[in-house]
C-alpha positions as CSV (number, residue, x, y, z in Angstrom):
1,M,47.7,-40.2,-14.9
2,A,49.3,-37.4,-16.8
3,N,48.4,-33.9,-15.7
4,Y,46.8,-32.5,-19.0
5,T,43.6,-31.7,-20.6
6,T,41.8,-32.2,-24.0
7,A,42.6,-28.3,-24.5
8,D,46.2,-29.0,-23.9
9,I,46.0,-31.9,-26.7
10,K,44.2,-29.4,-29.1
11,T,46.9,-26.5,-28.4
12,L,49.7,-28.8,-28.9
13,R,48.1,-30.5,-32.2
14,Q,47.7,-26.9,-33.5
15,Q,51.1,-25.8,-32.7
16,T,52.9,-28.6,-34.1
17,G,50.5,-30.3,-36.6
18,A,51.3,-33.6,-35.1
19,G,48.5,-36.4,-35.1
20,M,46.3,-36.8,-31.9
21,L,47.7,-40.3,-30.8
22,D,51.3,-38.9,-31.2
23,V,50.6,-35.8,-29.1
24,K,48.6,-37.9,-26.5
25,K,51.9,-40.1,-26.2
26,A,54.1,-37.2,-26.0
27,L,52.1,-35.7,-23.3
28,D,51.8,-38.9,-21.2
29,E,55.8,-39.3,-21.4
30,A,56.3,-35.6,-20.7
31,D,53.7,-35.9,-17.8
32,G,51.7,-33.0,-19.4
33,D,54.6,-30.6,-19.6
34,H,54.0,-28.7,-22.9
35,V,57.7,-27.7,-23.5
36,K,59.1,-31.3,-23.0
37,A,56.1,-32.9,-25.0
38,T,57.2,-30.6,-28.0
39,E,60.8,-31.7,-27.7
40,I,59.5,-35.5,-27.7
41,L,57.5,-35.0,-30.8
42,R,60.6,-33.3,-32.7
43,T,63.1,-36.3,-31.3
44,K,60.8,-39.0,-32.4
45,G,59.6,-37.3,-35.5
46,Q,63.5,-36.9,-36.6
47,K,64.0,-40.5,-36.2
48,G,61.2,-41.4,-38.5
49,V,62.3,-38.9,-41.2
50,T,64.0,-41.7,-43.3
51,K,61.0,-44.0,-42.8
52,R,58.7,-41.3,-44.4
53,E,60.9,-40.9,-47.4
54,G,58.8,-43.4,-49.4
55,R,55.3,-41.9,-48.4
56,T,52.9,-40.2,-50.8
57,T,52.5,-36.7,-50.6
58,S,49.3,-35.8,-52.2
59,N,48.0,-33.0,-50.1
60,G,49.6,-29.5,-49.5
61,L,49.3,-26.1,-50.7
62,V,50.5,-23.6,-53.2
63,A,51.8,-20.0,-52.2
64,A,52.5,-17.1,-54.5
65,K,53.4,-13.4,-54.5
66,A,54.0,-10.7,-57.1
67,E,55.6,-7.6,-56.2
68,N,57.9,-5.0,-57.9
69,G,57.5,-6.7,-61.4
70,V,58.6,-10.3,-60.2
71,G,56.2,-13.0,-59.2
72,T,57.3,-16.4,-57.2
73,L,55.2,-19.6,-57.0
74,V,55.9,-22.4,-54.7
75,E,54.2,-25.8,-54.4
76,I,54.7,-27.5,-50.8
77,L,53.2,-30.9,-50.2
78,C,52.2,-33.1,-47.2
79,E,50.4,-36.4,-46.6
80,T,47.0,-35.3,-45.1
81,D,44.7,-32.4,-45.4
82,F,44.7,-32.1,-41.7
83,V,48.6,-31.0,-41.9
84,A,47.8,-29.0,-45.0
85,K,45.5,-26.7,-43.2
86,S,47.3,-26.5,-39.8
87,A,49.0,-23.4,-38.7
88,P,52.5,-24.8,-38.4
89,F,52.3,-25.9,-42.1
90,I,50.7,-22.8,-43.4
91,A,53.6,-20.8,-41.5
92,L,56.2,-23.2,-43.0
93,S,54.9,-22.4,-46.4
94,E,55.0,-18.6,-45.9
95,Q,58.6,-19.0,-44.9
96,V,59.7,-21.1,-47.8
97,L,58.0,-18.6,-50.1
98,Q,59.7,-15.5,-48.6
99,Q,63.0,-17.4,-49.1
100,A,62.2,-18.1,-52.6
101,I,61.8,-14.6,-53.1
102,D,64.7,-13.6,-51.1
103,S,67.1,-16.0,-52.9
104,S,65.5,-15.6,-56.5
105,A,65.0,-19.2,-56.7
106,A,63.5,-20.6,-59.9
107,D,63.5,-24.2,-59.1
108,A,63.1,-26.5,-56.0
109,D,66.6,-27.6,-55.8
110,T,68.2,-24.1,-55.8
111,L,65.6,-23.1,-53.1
112,L,66.2,-26.3,-51.0
113,R,70.1,-25.5,-51.1
114,S,69.6,-21.8,-50.3
115,T,70.5,-20.6,-46.7
116,L,68.1,-18.7,-44.5
117,A,69.1,-15.9,-42.0
118,D,69.6,-18.3,-39.1
119,G,72.1,-20.1,-41.1
120,Q,70.3,-23.4,-41.8
121,T,69.3,-24.4,-45.5
122,V,65.8,-24.6,-46.6
123,Q,66.2,-28.3,-46.7
124,E,67.3,-28.5,-43.2
125,L,64.1,-26.2,-42.2
126,I,62.1,-29.0,-44.0
127,D,63.6,-31.8,-42.3
128,G,62.9,-30.1,-39.0
129,A,59.4,-29.8,-40.0
130,N,59.1,-33.5,-41.0
131,A,60.3,-34.3,-37.3
132,T,57.8,-31.9,-35.7
133,I,54.8,-32.6,-37.7
134,G,55.4,-36.3,-38.3
135,E,54.6,-36.3,-41.8
136,K,56.7,-36.2,-45.1
137,I,56.8,-32.8,-46.3
138,E,58.6,-31.7,-49.4
139,V,59.1,-28.5,-51.7
140,K,57.8,-29.8,-55.1
141,R,58.0,-27.1,-57.3
142,V,58.9,-23.4,-57.7
143,A,58.3,-20.9,-60.5
144,R,59.7,-17.3,-60.9
145,L,58.7,-14.8,-63.6
146,A,60.7,-11.8,-63.6
147,P,60.1,-10.2,-67.1
148,E,62.4,-7.1,-68.1
149,S,59.3,-4.9,-68.2
150,G,55.7,-5.3,-67.7
151,N,53.2,-6.5,-65.0
152,V,53.2,-10.1,-63.1
153,A,50.0,-11.0,-61.5
154,A,49.7,-13.8,-58.8
155,Y,46.2,-15.5,-58.2
156,L,45.6,-18.3,-55.7
157,H,42.2,-20.4,-55.8
158,K,40.9,-22.7,-53.1
159,T,39.1,-25.6,-54.6
160,S,37.5,-26.4,-51.1
161,P,36.7,-23.6,-48.5
162,D,38.3,-25.4,-45.6
163,L,41.7,-26.0,-47.1
164,P,44.5,-23.6,-48.1
165,A,44.9,-22.7,-51.8
166,Q,45.2,-25.6,-54.2
167,I,45.8,-23.9,-57.4
168,G,48.3,-21.1,-58.0
169,V,49.1,-19.0,-61.0
170,L,51.5,-16.4,-62.2
171,V,51.0,-14.4,-65.5
172,A,53.4,-11.9,-66.9
173,I,51.7,-9.2,-69.2
174,A,53.5,-6.4,-71.0
175,G,50.9,-3.4,-71.2
176,G,47.3,-3.3,-70.0
177,D,46.6,-2.7,-66.4
178,D,46.5,-4.9,-62.9
179,Q,42.9,-5.8,-63.7
180,V,43.3,-7.4,-67.2
181,A,46.5,-9.2,-65.7
182,R,44.5,-10.6,-62.7
183,D,41.8,-11.5,-65.2
184,V,44.0,-13.6,-67.3
185,A,45.6,-15.1,-64.3
186,M,42.1,-16.2,-63.0
187,H,41.4,-17.5,-66.3
188,V,44.8,-19.7,-66.3
189,A,43.5,-21.2,-62.9
190,A,40.2,-22.2,-64.4
191,F,41.1,-23.2,-67.9
192,S,44.6,-24.8,-67.3
193,P,46.3,-24.1,-70.6
194,T,49.7,-25.9,-71.5
195,A,51.3,-23.2,-73.7
196,L,51.3,-19.7,-74.0
197,T,51.4,-19.8,-77.9
198,R,50.7,-22.6,-80.5
199,D,54.9,-22.3,-81.3
200,E,55.3,-23.6,-77.8
201,I,53.7,-26.7,-78.5
202,P,56.2,-29.7,-79.4
203,A,56.1,-30.6,-82.9
204,D,55.9,-34.4,-82.1
205,T,52.7,-33.5,-80.0
206,V,51.0,-31.7,-82.9
207,E,52.1,-34.3,-85.2
208,N,50.4,-37.1,-83.0
209,E,47.2,-34.8,-82.8
210,R,47.3,-34.7,-86.5
211,R,47.6,-38.5,-86.8
212,I,44.6,-39.2,-84.4
213,A,42.4,-36.7,-86.2
214,E,43.0,-38.2,-89.5
215,A,42.7,-41.9,-88.0
216,T,39.4,-40.9,-86.4
217,A,37.9,-39.0,-89.5
218,K,38.6,-42.2,-91.6
219,Q,36.9,-44.3,-88.9
220,E,33.7,-41.9,-88.9
221,G,33.9,-42.6,-92.9
222,K,34.4,-39.0,-93.8
223,P,35.2,-38.5,-97.5
224,E,38.7,-38.7,-98.7
225,A,38.5,-35.3,-100.3
226,A,37.6,-33.4,-97.0
227,L,40.1,-35.2,-94.7
228,S,42.7,-32.6,-94.9
229,R,40.3,-29.9,-94.1
230,I,38.8,-31.9,-91.3
231,V,42.2,-32.7,-89.9
232,E,43.3,-29.2,-89.9
233,G,40.1,-28.1,-88.1
234,R,40.6,-30.6,-85.3
235,V,44.2,-29.4,-84.9
236,N,43.1,-26.0,-84.6
237,G,40.5,-27.2,-82.1
238,Y,43.4,-28.7,-80.1
239,F,45.1,-25.5,-80.0
240,K,41.9,-23.5,-79.0
241,E,41.8,-26.0,-75.9
242,N,45.5,-25.8,-75.0
243,V,47.0,-22.5,-76.0
244,L,46.2,-19.6,-73.8
245,V,46.1,-16.8,-76.2
246,E,43.6,-19.0,-78.4
247,Q,41.4,-20.1,-75.6
248,A,37.8,-18.7,-75.1
249,F,38.3,-16.0,-72.4
250,A,36.6,-17.1,-69.1
251,K,34.9,-13.9,-68.5
252,D,33.6,-13.3,-72.3
253,P,33.7,-16.8,-74.3
254,K,32.9,-14.8,-77.4
255,K,36.5,-13.6,-77.6
256,S,39.7,-15.3,-77.1
257,V,42.1,-14.4,-74.5
258,G,44.5,-12.9,-77.3
259,Q,41.7,-10.7,-78.3
260,V,41.0,-9.4,-74.9
261,L,44.7,-8.8,-74.4
262,K,44.8,-6.8,-77.6
263,D,41.7,-4.8,-76.6
264,A,43.5,-3.9,-73.6
265,Q,46.8,-3.2,-75.3
266,A,48.5,-5.8,-73.6
267,E,50.4,-8.8,-74.5
268,A,51.0,-12.1,-72.3
269,Q,54.9,-12.8,-72.0
270,A,54.6,-16.1,-69.8
271,F,52.6,-17.8,-67.2
272,A,53.0,-20.6,-64.8
273,R,50.3,-22.7,-63.0
274,F,50.6,-25.2,-60.3
275,R,47.8,-27.5,-58.8
276,V,48.6,-29.3,-55.8
277,G,49.7,-32.8,-56.6
278,S,49.4,-32.9,-60.1
């Protein structure tokens, strides 16, 4: 019988993020030797990397940091919530976020190709984590806001108390103060705008909304003479739901986000919002 305890299993799981069955098999094979068991998990995990390529990564976390007028946001995915909240995965995410900051990466491909201080690329780091943890892990998205002037706020939101942050936001604002920037970032997390201003909504999207509004109004039997006004009203309603500066502000719905920024002598420049798996 292998020389290890339940506490040994728990410790190795926490340190590697590997599943219980894999940990027990590794400890059995290593006769309870912690170091050897870790090596076994890495070796067997590396052999399984290719097999895991087709697996679904619907869990994970978002990590963000804003400092010196620059904001960085990364989304890192895994297969299970157990791994998502494990210490090794969280430590990996912090390392990847720091590398995104250090390399000024603005997209996932650039980040994955960048080289860490130890000489390995981020992709190689991720492959190693795949091997140790035994799940498919991927850097899904990266965003970087670096306005020429202004303030960048980062906000992370937990959708479940026992999981790491699942929603991450960056907001770049000219003028105002840290509080208004954070308030707008929290609003973006809650209301998920798709554009900063209505000018950023693609013309074909607006035209499609107009067609739907007109067809709906006709189906409802609205008078022909009122169709134009009704359609424009509903298109404006679409903008108020999707455009950040036109949305009703979360902390004061009587005002739009744009009005709140104006009152604070501020102007929104850009934003980024990631939600795990979406």
